N, C-alpha and C positions, 0 to 999 in steps of 0.2 A: 544493554542500555536501559537505564531507568528513565521513564518519561512521566513527568508530573504536570507539566504546563498545559498540555493539550489532551483533554479527556477522550476525544475521538481517536487520536493517534495512540493513546494508551490502550484503548479498547481494541484497536486493530492489531497491535503487537501482541496483546495477551491472547486473543482468540483466533487470530488468523495466522500470525507469524510466529507464535511461540517465542516470546522475547528472549528466552534463555538460549535459543539456537540461532538467533539472527547474528550474522557476521558483521556487526557494527562496532567499531572501535572507539571507545571513549577517549583513548589516547590520541587517535587521529583527529577527533574533534578539538581537543585541547591544543594540539600543535597547529591546526588551521586557525583557531581563534587567536593564538599568540601571533601567528604570521599576520593576521588581519590587523591586530593592534599595532604590531611593529611597523606595518605599512602606513597606518594612520599617523603614528607619531614621528615617522621619519622626516616629515617636512618641518617639524618644529625644532627649535634650538635644544641642545642637550639638557639645559637646565629646566626646560618645560615638559620634557617627555614623560616623566613619571606622572605629573599632574594631568597631562593630556591622556595618558593611558587609563588612568582612573576615571577620567571624564568619559572616555569611550565605553568603558565597562558599565558605567552608570546608565548611559543613554542607550547603548546598543547590545549589550551582552544577552539580555533575555530574548530579544527578537532574533539575534544571531543563533542562539541555541535552539529556539523553536524551529527556525527555518532549516537548520542543519539536521535536526531530528526528522523532520518531514522528508527531506531529500534522502537521508540515509535509509530510512524505513522503506521509502518508495523504491529505491534502488535494490534493496535486499529482497523485498516481497515480489517485485515484478519478475524476478528470475525463478521464483518457486512454482511448483505445481501443487494444486490442491490435493491434500492427502486422500480426501474422500470424493474425488472427481467422478461424477456420474457418466462422463463421456469417455467411453472405452475406445481404445485404438490410438494409433500414433505413438510418438515417442513418450515415454513416461517421464522424460526430463523436460519436455517443452510444455509451456502452459496451454490449456484448452481455450476454446473460443470465449467462454464466460470469463476466464481469468484475464484474457487479453483485454476484454472490454472493461473489466473491473480495474485493471492496471491503468487504463486511460483515465478513468474517473479518479483514481488515486493520484495520478500525475497532475490532474487539474487541481485537486485539493492541495497537493504539495506545493504547487506553483501559485497558490492563493487565488485561483480562478473560481473555486467553489468554496462556499462556507462549509462549516461542519454540518450544519443542518441540511444544506443542499446535497452534500456528498452522501450523507446517510440516506436521504430520500432517493437519490438517483441509484444508489447501490441496492436498496430494497426493491426498487422498480425493476432493475436488471435481474435480480434473483427471481422475482415473481414472474417475469416474462419467460425466463428459461424454465422455471418450474412448470408453468402451464404447457410449454412446448414438450417437456419430458412426459407429462401426463397424456397429452394428445398422442405422442408417439407410442407410448405403452398401450393405450387404448386401441390404436390402429393395429398393433402387432397382435393383440389378443383377439381382435375382430377377425383378422386374416387367419389366425390359427384356428378359430372356431369355424370359419367358413371352409377352410381346407378339410378339417375333420368331417364336417357335414357333407361336403362333396364326395369325399372318399367313402363315407358310409353309404351314400346314395348309389354309388357306382357298384 
C-alpha cells in the first residue's frame, strides 16, 4: 500500500511495518469505497446517481482513503511482533508489553483521538520509559553478578 497523504503513517509503515510485507489489499479498499459510493447514491433517482457519485468522490474520497489507510495499517501492525524485541520469553508470535502499549497509541491515532504530533510524542515517551527500565534492569543484573562473584571470592 502506497501512502502519500499522511506523513506519520507513511513513516510508520516504512520503518516499523515494512510496507512491502504488510498484508493490506488495495483491491479491498477500492471495493469498500465503491460499496460506500453505491450506498450513498442508492437513495437518489437513477438519472442523478452518476452526478451524486462524482459529488461523493469530490467531497469524501480523500478523507475515506486516509481513514481506511490508518485502520488497515493499525490492524496489520497490531498483530506483528517487533523483530528486535528486547523482551525475551513468551510466544514469539504474540506482541510484547511495549508493542501492546504502542498498539493502543496507534489505535488512538487511527481513530483520530490523537494528532500526529501527539502520537509521535506519546510513542517517544513510551520508548524512553521502557529504555530507562531496561537500563535499570541491566544495571541491577550486573550489580548482582558482581556481588555474587565478590561473595564467592570472600568465602
